[in-house]
C-alpha positions in Angstrom: 0.2 0.0 0.2 1.1 3.2 -0.8 1.2 6.3 1.1 -1.3 9.3 0.9 0.3 12.4 0.0 0.7 14.9 2.9 -1.5 18.3 1.7 -0.9 21.9 2.5 -3.8 24.2 3.5 -3.7 25.2 -0.6 -5.7 22.1 -0.8 -8.7 23.3 1.7 -11.4 25.3 0.6 -13.1 26.2 3.8 -11.6 26.2 7.4 -12.5 25.5 10.7 -10.4 26.5 14.1 -10.2 23.9 16.8 -8.7 24.0 20.0 -7.0 20.9 21.4 -8.3 20.3 25.1 -6.2 18.3 27.6 -8.2 15.1 27.9 -7.4 15.1 23.7 -4.2 13.6 24.7 -3.3 10.3 25.2 -0.6 8.0 28.2 2.0 8.9 25.5 1.5 12.3 25.2 -0.4 13.0 21.7 -3.5 13.9 20.6 -5.1 10.4 20.5 -6.5 8.9 17.1 -9.7 8.6 18.0 -10.3 12.6 18.3 -9.2 13.2 14.8 -12.5 12.2 13.6 -14.3 14.1 16.4 -12.5 17.0 14.2 -13.3 15.8 10.8 -16.9 16.0 12.0 -17.2 19.0 13.5 -15.2 20.6 10.8 -17.8 19.0 7.8 -20.7 19.9 10.3 -19.8 23.4 11.0 -19.1 24.1 7.5 -22.7 23.4 6.4 -24.8 24.9 9.7 -22.7 27.9 8.6 -23.1 27.9 5.4 -27.5 27.5 6.2 -27.5 24.0 4.5 -28.6 21.3 7.1 -30.7 22.0 10.3 -29.6 19.4 13.2 -32.5 19.8 15.7 -35.2 20.2 13.0 -34.3 19.3 9.2 -36.5 16.9 6.8 -33.0 15.9 5.6 -30.0 14.3 7.8 -26.4 12.9 7.1 -25.3 9.6 8.3 -21.3 8.5 8.1 -21.1 5.3 5.9 -16.6 5.3 5.3 -14.2 7.6 7.0 -10.4 7.2 7.0 -7.2 8.8 8.2 -4.0 9.4 7.5 -1.1 10.9 10.2 1.7 12.9 9.1 2.7 14.3 12.6 1.2 14.4 16.6 -0.8 17.0 17.7 -1.0 17.6 21.4 -2.7 19.8 23.8 -1.8 23.0 23.7 -2.1 23.3 19.8 -4.5 24.9 17.9 -6.0 23.0 15.3 -7.3 24.3 11.3 -9.6 21.9 9.6 -9.3 22.5 5.6 -12.5 21.2 4.7 -13.6 20.8 0.5 -15.9 18.3 -1.9 -14.2 15.8 -3.6 -17.1 14.1 -4.6 -21.1 14.7 -5.4 -23.4 11.9 -5.9 -27.4 11.6 -6.5 -27.8 11.5 -2.1 -24.1 10.6 -1.3 -20.7 13.2 -0.7 -17.5 12.7 0.0 -14.9 15.0 1.8 -11.7 15.5 2.0 -10.4 17.4 5.5 -7.0 17.9 6.8 -5.5 19.4 10.1 -2.9 21.4 10.5 -1.6 22.1 13.9 -1.2 25.9 14.7 0.3 27.7 11.5 1.7 24.8 10.1 1.5 24.7 6.1 1.0 21.2 6.2 -1.1 18.5 7.5 -0.7 16.6 10.9 -3.6 14.4 9.2 -6.0 13.7 6.5 -8.5 11.5 5.5 -12.1 11.3 3.4 -15.4 11.3 5.7 -18.8 10.0 3.5 -22.1 11.4 4.3 -25.0 9.4 2.6 -28.6 12.7 3.0 -31.7 10.5 4.9 -35.1 11.2 5.1 -34.4 12.1 9.5 -37.6 9.3 9.9 -37.2 6.7 7.4 -33.4 6.5 7.2 -33.7 6.3 3.4 -31.5 8.0 1.2 -32.8 11.1 -0.3 -31.6 13.2 -3.6 -29.1 16.5 -1.5 -31.5 19.4 -0.8 -30.8 22.4 -3.3 -29.4 24.4 -0.3 -27.2 21.9 0.0 -26.2 21.0 -3.2 -25.1 24.9 -3.2 -22.8 25.1 -0.6 -21.3 22.1 -1.3 -20.3 22.8 -4.8 -19.0 25.8 -3.3 -16.5 24.0 -1.6 -16.1 21.4 -4.2 -12.4 20.4 -5.7 
């Protein structure tokens, strides 16, 4: 298996800042790998909420994670400030594949990068539905 390419900030279209917490560090003194997936989720959903494309409390359509993956390039630890970059790599009828890069402090090279796929479903039936227009518009804005 080939090693993924370490992306720079220029590879991403939207950014959010996430403060690390003391509890994010593990016994080895760096951020535990599971925390990176929380950061992916936070970055994607914050972008969608701020873009007016996702109503997490009352919207008829919600995104369910069906796949995610992460490559780690450099450690992060408390008290780093994480800059999470997001872009859209693929838009389907009811699914979206995001790319996320996590950058510590002022670093230009990602500490970690990965992907995150949502399938959008009806909140009640949990069956896939076509992407609503407002969501599709927000996704196109950050499409690679």
